C-alpha positions as CSV (number, residue, x, y, z in Angstrom):
1,M,0.0,0.0,0.1
2,S,1.6,3.2,-1.0
3,S,2.5,5.9,1.7
4,D,0.1,8.6,-0.3
5,I,-2.9,6.6,0.8
6,L,-1.7,6.1,4.2
7,E,-1.0,9.9,4.5
8,R,-4.1,10.8,3.0
9,L,-6.3,8.4,5.4
10,A,-4.0,10.1,8.4
11,E,-5.2,13.7,7.0
12,K,-8.8,12.7,6.7
13,R,-8.8,11.3,10.5
14,E,-7.0,14.5,11.7
15,Q,-9.5,16.7,9.9
16,A,-12.5,14.4,11.3
17,R,-11.0,14.7,15.0
18,L,-10.9,18.6,14.6
19,G,-14.6,18.7,14.3
20,G,-15.9,22.1,13.4
21,G,-12.4,23.5,13.7
22,Q,-9.9,24.9,16.5
23,A,-11.8,28.4,16.9
24,R,-14.9,26.5,17.8
25,I,-13.2,23.9,20.4
26,D,-11.9,27.0,21.9
27,K,-15.1,28.4,22.2
28,Q,-16.4,25.0,23.7
29,H,-13.4,25.1,26.4
30,E,-14.1,29.3,27.1
31,K,-17.7,27.8,28.1
32,G,-16.3,25.3,30.7
33,K,-17.3,22.4,28.5
34,L,-15.1,20.0,27.0
35,T,-15.6,18.5,23.3
36,A,-17.3,15.5,22.5
37,R,-14.3,13.3,22.0
38,E,-12.6,14.7,25.1
39,R,-15.6,13.3,27.1
40,I,-15.3,10.0,25.7
41,E,-11.6,9.9,26.4
42,I,-12.3,10.7,30.1
43,L,-15.5,8.4,30.3
44,L,-13.9,5.2,28.9
45,D,-10.7,3.4,29.6
46,E,-7.6,4.8,28.1
47,G,-6.9,3.7,24.4
48,S,-10.4,1.5,24.4
49,F,-12.6,3.5,22.1
50,E,-13.1,2.2,18.5
51,E,-15.0,5.1,17.0
52,W,-17.3,4.3,13.9
53,D,-18.8,6.4,11.1
54,M,-16.1,9.1,11.5
55,F,-16.4,9.9,7.8
56,V,-20.1,10.1,7.7
57,E,-21.5,13.4,6.1
58,H,-24.9,14.6,5.8
59,R,-26.9,14.3,2.4
60,C,-29.0,17.7,2.3
61,H,-28.9,19.7,-0.7
62,D,-31.3,22.7,0.4
63,F,-30.3,26.2,1.7
64,G,-26.7,25.8,0.5
65,M,-25.8,22.8,3.0
66,E,-24.1,21.0,-0.1
67,E,-21.2,23.0,0.6
68,K,-21.1,23.0,4.3
69,R,-19.9,19.2,5.1
70,I,-17.9,18.2,8.2
71,P,-16.9,14.4,8.6
72,G,-18.9,12.9,11.6
73,D,-21.8,15.4,11.1
74,G,-22.1,16.4,14.7
75,V,-21.9,13.1,16.8
76,V,-19.2,10.8,17.6
77,T,-20.1,7.3,17.9
78,G,-18.5,4.0,18.7
79,W,-17.8,1.5,21.7
80,G,-15.0,1.0,24.4
81,T,-14.9,-0.2,27.8
82,I,-15.2,1.0,31.3
83,D,-13.3,-0.9,33.9
84,G,-13.0,-3.5,31.2
85,R,-16.6,-3.9,30.5
86,M,-18.0,-3.1,27.0
87,V,-20.2,-0.1,26.7
88,Y,-21.3,1.7,23.5
89,V,-21.6,5.3,23.3
90,F,-22.6,8.6,21.2
91,S,-21.5,12.0,22.4
92,K,-22.8,15.0,20.1
93,D,-20.5,17.3,18.9
94,F,-21.5,21.0,19.3
95,T,-18.5,22.4,17.3
96,V,-20.3,21.0,14.2
97,F,-23.4,22.5,13.1
98,G,-24.2,22.9,17.0
99,G,-24.5,19.4,17.1
100,S,-28.0,19.4,15.3
101,L,-29.4,16.0,14.3
102,S,-29.8,15.4,10.5
103,K,-30.8,11.9,9.0
104,A,-27.2,10.9,8.8
105,H,-26.4,12.1,12.4
106,A,-29.5,9.8,13.5
107,E,-28.5,6.8,11.8
108,K,-24.9,6.8,13.5
109,I,-26.9,7.0,16.8
110,V,-29.3,4.1,15.7
111,K,-26.2,2.0,14.7
112,V,-24.7,2.1,18.3
113,Q,-28.2,1.6,20.0
114,Q,-28.9,-1.3,17.7
115,A,-25.6,-2.8,18.5
116,A,-26.0,-2.2,22.2
117,T,-29.1,-4.1,22.4
118,R,-28.1,-6.9,19.9
119,N,-25.0,-7.6,21.8
120,G,-26.1,-6.9,25.3
121,A,-24.0,-3.9,26.6
122,P,-25.3,-0.8,28.0
123,V,-25.5,2.5,25.7
124,I,-24.6,6.1,27.2
125,G,-25.4,9.1,25.1
126,I,-23.7,12.7,25.6
127,F,-26.0,15.4,24.6
128,D,-24.9,18.9,23.6
129,A,-27.0,20.0,20.8
130,G,-29.1,22.9,19.2
131,G,-31.8,20.4,18.4
132,A,-33.1,19.5,14.8
133,R,-31.4,20.5,11.7
134,I,-33.9,22.8,10.4
135,Q,-32.4,22.7,6.9
136,E,-33.3,18.9,6.7
137,G,-37.3,19.7,7.5
138,V,-38.9,16.3,8.0
139,D,-35.9,14.0,7.6
140,S,-34.8,15.4,11.0
141,L,-37.9,14.5,12.5
142,A,-37.8,10.9,10.9
143,G,-34.3,10.8,12.6
144,Y,-35.6,11.6,16.0
145,A,-38.4,8.8,15.5
146,D,-35.9,6.3,14.6
147,I,-34.0,7.0,17.7
148,F,-37.0,7.1,19.8
149,L,-37.8,3.6,18.7
150,E,-34.4,2.1,19.5
151,N,-35.1,3.6,22.8
152,V,-38.0,1.8,23.7
153,M,-36.7,-1.7,22.0
154,A,-33.8,-1.5,24.2
155,S,-35.9,-0.6,27.4
156,G,-35.5,-3.2,29.7
157,C,-32.9,-5.0,27.8
158,V,-29.8,-3.2,28.2
159,P,-29.1,-0.2,30.7
160,Q,-29.5,3.3,28.7
161,I,-27.6,6.4,30.4
162,S,-28.0,10.0,29.2
163,V,-25.7,12.8,30.3
164,I,-26.8,16.4,29.6
165,M,-23.7,18.3,29.1
166,G,-25.1,21.3,27.2
167,P,-28.3,22.7,25.4
168,C,-30.8,19.7,25.0
169,A,-34.1,21.1,23.6
170,G,-37.2,20.1,21.2
171,G,-37.1,16.5,19.8
172,D,-33.6,16.0,21.6
173,V,-35.2,16.0,25.2
174,Y,-37.4,12.9,24.4
175,S,-34.8,10.3,23.9
176,P,-33.0,10.8,27.2
177,A,-36.6,11.1,28.9
178,M,-37.1,7.2,27.9
179,T,-33.7,6.2,29.2
180,D,-33.0,4.6,32.7
181,F,-31.0,7.4,34.0
182,I,-30.2,11.1,33.0
183,F,-27.6,13.3,34.6
184,M,-26.9,16.8,34.3
185,V,-24.1,19.5,34.6
186,K,-24.6,22.6,36.5
187,D,-24.8,25.7,35.3
188,T,-23.6,24.7,31.6
189,S,-26.6,22.3,30.8
190,Y,-30.4,22.8,30.2
191,M,-33.3,20.7,29.1
192,Y,-36.6,21.7,27.8
193,V,-39.2,21.3,25.1
194,T,-39.5,24.7,23.9
195,G,-37.0,27.5,24.6
196,P,-37.3,30.9,26.4
197,D,-38.3,32.7,23.2
198,V,-41.3,30.6,22.4
199,V,-42.4,30.6,26.0
200,K,-42.3,34.3,25.9
201,T,-44.4,34.4,22.5
202,V,-46.9,31.8,23.7
203,T,-47.2,32.4,27.4
204,N,-46.0,36.1,27.7
205,E,-43.6,34.6,30.5
206,N,-39.8,36.0,30.7
207,V,-37.7,33.3,31.7
208,S,-34.0,32.3,31.4
209,H,-32.7,29.0,30.1
210,E,-31.6,28.0,34.0
211,E,-35.1,28.9,35.2
212,L,-37.0,27.2,32.5
213,G,-34.7,24.0,32.2
214,G,-31.6,23.8,34.1
215,A,-30.1,21.3,36.5
216,S,-31.7,23.6,39.6
217,V,-35.1,22.6,38.0
218,H,-34.7,19.2,36.7
219,A,-32.6,17.6,39.8
220,V,-34.9,19.4,42.3
221,K,-38.3,20.3,41.2
222,S,-39.4,18.3,38.3
223,G,-37.3,15.4,38.8
224,V,-36.7,14.8,35.4
225,V,-33.2,14.1,36.0
226,D,-31.5,11.8,38.6
227,G,-28.7,13.9,39.4
228,A,-26.6,17.0,38.7
229,F,-22.7,17.5,38.9
230,D,-20.5,20.5,39.3
231,N,-18.6,20.1,35.8
232,D,-17.9,17.6,33.0
233,V,-15.1,15.8,34.5
234,E,-17.0,15.1,37.6
235,A,-20.1,14.0,35.7
236,L,-18.0,11.5,33.5
237,I,-16.2,10.0,36.8
238,Q,-19.8,9.4,38.4
239,I,-21.1,7.8,35.3
240,R,-17.9,5.3,35.5
241,R,-18.8,4.6,39.1
242,L,-22.6,4.1,38.3
243,M,-21.7,1.7,35.6
244,N,-19.7,-0.6,37.9
245,F,-23.1,-1.6,39.7
246,L,-25.2,-2.5,36.5
247,P,-24.7,-5.4,34.2
248,G,-24.4,-5.3,30.6
249,S,-28.1,-6.4,29.8
250,Q,-31.0,-8.2,31.4
251,A,-29.6,-11.7,30.7
252,E,-26.3,-11.1,33.0
253,K,-26.2,-10.5,37.0
254,P,-24.7,-7.6,37.9
255,P,-20.9,-7.6,38.3
256,T,-19.5,-8.6,41.6
257,R,-16.3,-7.4,42.9
258,P,-13.8,-8.3,45.9
259,S,-14.9,-6.5,49.2
260,F,-12.7,-6.0,52.0
261,D,-16.0,-5.9,54.3
262,T,-17.3,-9.0,56.4
263,I,-20.6,-10.3,56.5
264,D,-20.5,-10.5,60.4
265,R,-19.4,-6.8,61.0
266,V,-21.4,-5.7,63.9
267,E,-22.5,-1.7,64.1
268,K,-23.3,-1.2,67.7
269,S,-24.3,2.4,66.9
270,L,-27.6,1.2,65.2
271,D,-28.6,0.4,68.4
272,T,-29.1,4.2,69.4
273,L,-29.8,5.3,65.6
274,I,-33.5,5.8,66.5
275,P,-34.2,8.7,69.0
276,A,-36.4,8.1,72.2
277,N,-38.5,10.7,71.2
278,P,-40.6,9.1,68.5
279,N,-41.0,12.4,66.8
280,M,-37.3,13.4,66.5
281,P,-35.8,12.5,63.0
282,Y,-32.8,10.7,62.2
283,D,-30.8,10.2,59.1
284,M,-31.7,7.0,57.3
285,R,-28.6,7.7,54.9
286,E,-26.4,6.7,58.1
287,L,-28.0,3.2,58.1
288,I,-27.8,2.5,54.7
289,E,-24.0,3.6,54.8
290,K,-23.2,1.3,57.5
291,V,-25.2,-1.8,56.0
292,A,-23.4,-1.4,52.9
293,D,-19.8,-2.8,51.9
294,E,-17.4,0.0,52.9
295,G,-20.0,2.5,53.2
296,D,-20.1,3.0,49.6
297,F,-23.6,4.1,48.3
298,F,-24.3,5.9,44.8
299,E,-27.5,7.9,45.3
300,I,-29.9,8.2,42.7
301,S,-32.1,11.7,42.7
302,P,-30.9,13.2,46.1
303,D,-32.3,16.5,45.7
304,F,-35.7,15.4,44.4
305,G,-38.4,13.7,46.7
306,A,-35.8,13.8,49.4
307,N,-38.2,12.0,51.6
308,I,-37.3,8.6,50.1
309,L,-33.7,7.5,49.6
310,C,-32.9,5.3,46.4
311,G,-29.4,4.5,45.3
312,F,-27.0,1.4,44.8
313,G,-24.7,-0.2,47.0
314,R,-23.5,-4.0,47.7
315,I,-23.5,-6.6,50.2
316,E,-20.6,-9.2,49.7
317,G,-19.3,-7.4,46.7
318,A,-22.9,-7.9,45.0
319,P,-24.9,-5.0,43.8
320,V,-28.0,-4.2,45.5
321,G,-30.7,-1.4,45.3
322,F,-31.4,0.4,48.5
323,V,-34.9,2.4,48.7
324,A,-35.5,3.8,52.3
325,N,-38.0,6.2,53.8
326,Q,-35.9,9.6,55.0
327,P,-37.5,10.6,58.6
328,M,-35.1,14.2,58.0
329,T,-37.7,15.3,55.4
330,L,-41.4,15.5,55.8
331,A,-40.8,12.8,58.4
332,G,-40.4,10.2,55.6
333,V,-43.8,10.3,54.5
334,L,-44.7,9.0,51.2
335,D,-46.1,11.9,48.6
336,I,-46.6,12.1,44.7
337,D,-42.6,12.7,44.1
338,A,-41.3,9.9,46.7
339,S,-43.5,7.4,45.1
340,R,-42.6,8.2,41.5
341,K,-38.8,8.2,42.1
342,A,-38.8,4.9,44.5
343,A,-41.3,3.4,41.7
344,R,-38.8,4.1,38.7
345,F,-35.8,3.0,40.5
346,V,-37.7,-0.5,41.8
347,R,-38.5,-1.2,38.3
348,F,-35.0,-0.6,36.9
349,C,-33.5,-3.1,39.7
350,D,-36.1,-5.7,38.9
351,C,-35.2,-5.3,35.0
352,F,-31.4,-5.7,35.6
353,N,-31.6,-8.7,38.2
354,I,-30.4,-6.3,41.1
355,P,-32.1,-7.1,44.6
356,L,-34.0,-4.8,46.7
357,I,-33.1,-3.7,50.3
358,T,-36.0,-1.6,51.6
359,F,-35.7,0.2,55.2
360,V,-39.0,1.3,56.3
361,D,-39.9,4.3,58.5
362,V,-43.1,5.3,57.0
363,P,-45.9,7.4,58.9
364,G,-48.3,7.2,55.7
365,F,-49.1,8.9,52.8
366,M,-49.1,12.8,52.6
367,P,-52.5,14.4,53.1
368,G,-53.9,17.2,51.8
369,T,-55.7,18.8,48.5
370,K,-52.6,19.5,46.7
371,Q,-51.6,15.8,46.8
372,E,-55.0,14.5,45.8
373,Y,-55.3,17.1,43.0
374,G,-51.9,15.8,41.7
375,G,-53.1,12.3,41.5
376,L,-51.4,10.8,44.7
377,I,-53.7,8.1,44.6
378,K,-52.4,7.0,41.0
379,H,-48.8,8.0,42.0
380,G,-48.8,6.1,45.0
381,A,-49.9,3.2,43.1
382,K,-47.1,2.9,41.0
383,L,-44.8,2.2,43.6
384,L,-47.0,-0.5,45.1
385,F,-47.3,-2.0,41.7
386,A,-43.5,-1.8,41.2
387,Y,-42.9,-3.6,44.3
388,A,-45.5,-6.2,43.7
389,E,-44.6,-7.1,40.1
390,A,-40.7,-7.3,41.2
391,T,-39.2,-10.8,41.1
392,V,-36.0,-10.1,42.3
393,P,-35.0,-10.9,45.9
394,K,-36.6,-8.6,48.2
395,V,-35.4,-7.8,51.7
396,T,-37.2,-5.3,53.9
397,V,-36.5,-4.0,57.5
398,I,-38.8,-1.7,59.6
399,T,-36.9,0.3,61.6
400,R,-39.4,2.5,63.5
401,K,-42.9,2.6,62.2
402,A,-45.2,1.4,58.9
403,Y,-48.6,3.0,59.2
404,G,-51.6,2.5,57.1
405,G,-51.5,1.7,53.2
406,A,-47.8,2.5,53.5
407,Y,-47.0,-0.3,55.2
408,D,-48.4,-2.5,52.6
409,V,-46.8,-0.8,49.9
410,M,-43.1,-0.4,51.4
411,S,-42.2,-4.1,50.0
412,S,-44.3,-5.9,52.7
413,K,-44.8,-9.6,52.8
414,H,-48.3,-9.4,51.3
415,I,-46.7,-7.8,48.1
416,R,-44.2,-10.6,48.2
417,G,-41.3,-9.5,50.2
418,D,-39.1,-12.4,50.7
419,V,-37.6,-11.9,54.0
420,N,-39.2,-9.1,56.2
421,Y,-37.5,-8.1,59.6
422,A,-38.3,-5.3,61.9
423,W,-36.4,-3.7,64.9
424,P,-37.7,-4.2,68.2
425,N,-39.2,-0.7,68.7
426,A,-41.0,-1.1,65.2
427,E,-44.6,-0.3,65.1
428,I,-46.8,-1.8,62.5
429,A,-50.6,-0.4,62.7
430,V,-53.3,1.3,60.9
431,M,-52.3,4.6,62.3
432,G,-50.6,6.3,65.5
433,A,-52.1,5.5,68.9
434,K,-53.6,8.9,69.4
435,G,-55.4,9.1,66.1
436,A,-56.7,5.6,66.2
437,A,-57.9,5.9,70.0
438,E,-60.0,9.4,68.7
439,I,-61.6,7.3,65.8
440,I,-62.5,3.9,68.0
441,Y,-63.3,5.8,71.0
442,R,-64.8,9.1,69.6
443,A,-67.5,9.4,72.3
444,E,-64.9,9.9,75.1
445,R,-62.9,12.4,72.9
446,D,-64.0,15.0,75.3
447,N,-62.2,13.4,78.3
448,P,-58.4,14.0,78.2
449,E,-57.5,11.3,80.8
450,K,-59.7,8.5,79.3
451,M,-58.5,9.2,75.9
452,A,-54.8,8.9,77.2
453,E,-55.6,5.7,78.8
454,R,-57.2,4.6,75.4
455,S,-54.2,5.8,73.4
456,K,-52.0,3.7,75.9
457,E,-54.2,0.7,75.3
458,Y,-53.6,0.7,71.7
459,E,-50.1,1.6,72.0
460,D,-49.5,-1.4,74.0
461,R,-51.5,-3.5,71.4
462,F,-49.8,-2.3,68.4
463,A,-46.5,-0.2,69.4
464,N,-44.4,-3.2,68.8
465,P,-43.5,-6.1,66.0
466,F,-44.7,-8.9,67.9
467,V,-48.3,-8.6,66.7
468,A,-47.2,-8.8,63.1
469,A,-44.5,-11.2,63.8
470,G,-47.1,-13.5,65.9
471,K,-49.1,-13.7,62.2
472,G,-45.9,-14.4,60.0
473,Y,-46.1,-11.1,58.4
474,I,-42.6,-10.4,60.0
475,D,-40.2,-13.2,59.7
476,D,-38.2,-12.2,62.5
477,V,-37.5,-9.2,64.9
478,I,-33.8,-8.7,64.8
479,Q,-31.2,-6.5,66.7
480,P,-30.3,-3.4,65.1
481,H,-26.4,-4.0,65.2
482,N,-26.8,-7.3,63.4
483,T,-28.9,-5.6,60.4
484,R,-26.0,-6.0,57.8
485,H,-25.3,-9.5,58.9
486,R,-29.2,-10.7,58.6
487,I,-29.7,-9.0,55.4
488,A,-26.3,-10.6,53.9
489,R,-27.7,-14.1,55.0
490,S,-31.0,-13.5,53.5
491,L,-29.5,-12.6,50.1
492,R,-27.4,-15.6,50.8
493,Q,-30.5,-17.7,51.0
494,L,-32.2,-15.9,48.1
495,K,-29.4,-16.4,45.5
496,N,-31.3,-18.9,43.5
497,K,-34.7,-17.4,43.8
498,S,-36.8,-18.3,40.7
499,I,-40.2,-16.8,40.4
500,K,-42.4,-15.7,37.1
501,N,-45.3,-13.6,36.9
502,P,-48.2,-15.0,34.9
503,P,-47.6,-14.7,30.9
504,K,-49.0,-11.6,29.3
505,K,-47.7,-9.2,26.6
506,H,-46.8,-6.6,29.2
507,D,-48.5,-5.1,32.3
508,N,-50.3,-2.0,32.3
509,I,-48.6,-0.1,35.3
510,P,-50.7,3.1,36.5
511,L,-49.1,5.9,34.4
């Protein structure tokens, strides 16, 4: 082969790697953002990236576009490894036509999506783009729909992760919305269906990019994204960490890794975690971190629906999903946001063979018109549905209280919780003693002494775990300091659990 051909290939590669040119790369850096290729280099193991379709160009001949062709066409695609495990990746290149989507651009993304589903590996999408390429008209819309279809086909087959690292608007937002997890970068990324200018025209609202769709909105208020990071580098390093908890596909078990922790580690501090005053909060995160291997907990959506905690950890080196009511926020009550957040997480874990550990301290569902008008019944039912349909191992520990329907919902024995424990001071009842006494003995409400007596009577009857344990609803009452040991032993026992739901085309979760 002549050296001319090899030199020409090297030149073409170099041209493609420059994307929109050095001036645009410099502008990207000035905004505090990395380029598409720099992001891939940080995300993947060094030297593992194999790029596909480097020389693909758009095929548009309208509006003078035939004279503007740049190799790669605004997206870098291919595959590589994270800690030696294969992943597929696409990274939108803002320096080329603002990362806008053409038909050729979409075809590149679809190719990696299909390869990921076919070969059983996760797909990670990095978004930094200005939406559809208007010059291509309906072709760009067709390209979006092709990508959306592959998102749906891949759902539940392989993990799909989206990282928003710049603008993501219009049709671009719906692909991330259908993936398993979405993360953003603070201050440099935003997501919305219609931008501030359109909002101003249609609704006469004056709103900035950040106020309309920044991380401060979606990671805190809307719950659209599952976390926000300070900069590109931190975001990519955390995605690497997340991927270590996930299997390549639903056909695999999650990856185990050597653990320096022991199964019989005793945490005496847990014996005093629950305050003597039943109305005092405590941090449930402390329990999770003291149960998980080496205190490693990757939290999902920490700033949204903070009254429930969701995230990944490990027990004996194997990944588990933690779901826990958080007494530090709204007393750990279940409301619309918490129910949505936890239901989505439970279903993900069930899709990808990740056992569920549930810590329960729940006073019930949030009362009030705002919750009822917002559809709490349907949203609460999502969490109930998710736990009931889940076939992965499920271990539940009631730490302080489990009242009303919320007791049922939080992975109770009645919805196929495999092993259900309670701490000695746990209360399992329809409601708190005072409220129950006021309903049962309403005729005596005006007699404070009598009501105090009745409350004590109800408390003595139900303010302990032994009534439920006596009926087999609780498998054992355990000492708090032994919680890790008992959970680990339960997971060993459930290692070969096999259960199938009735045959069906698919379920109809109360969306």
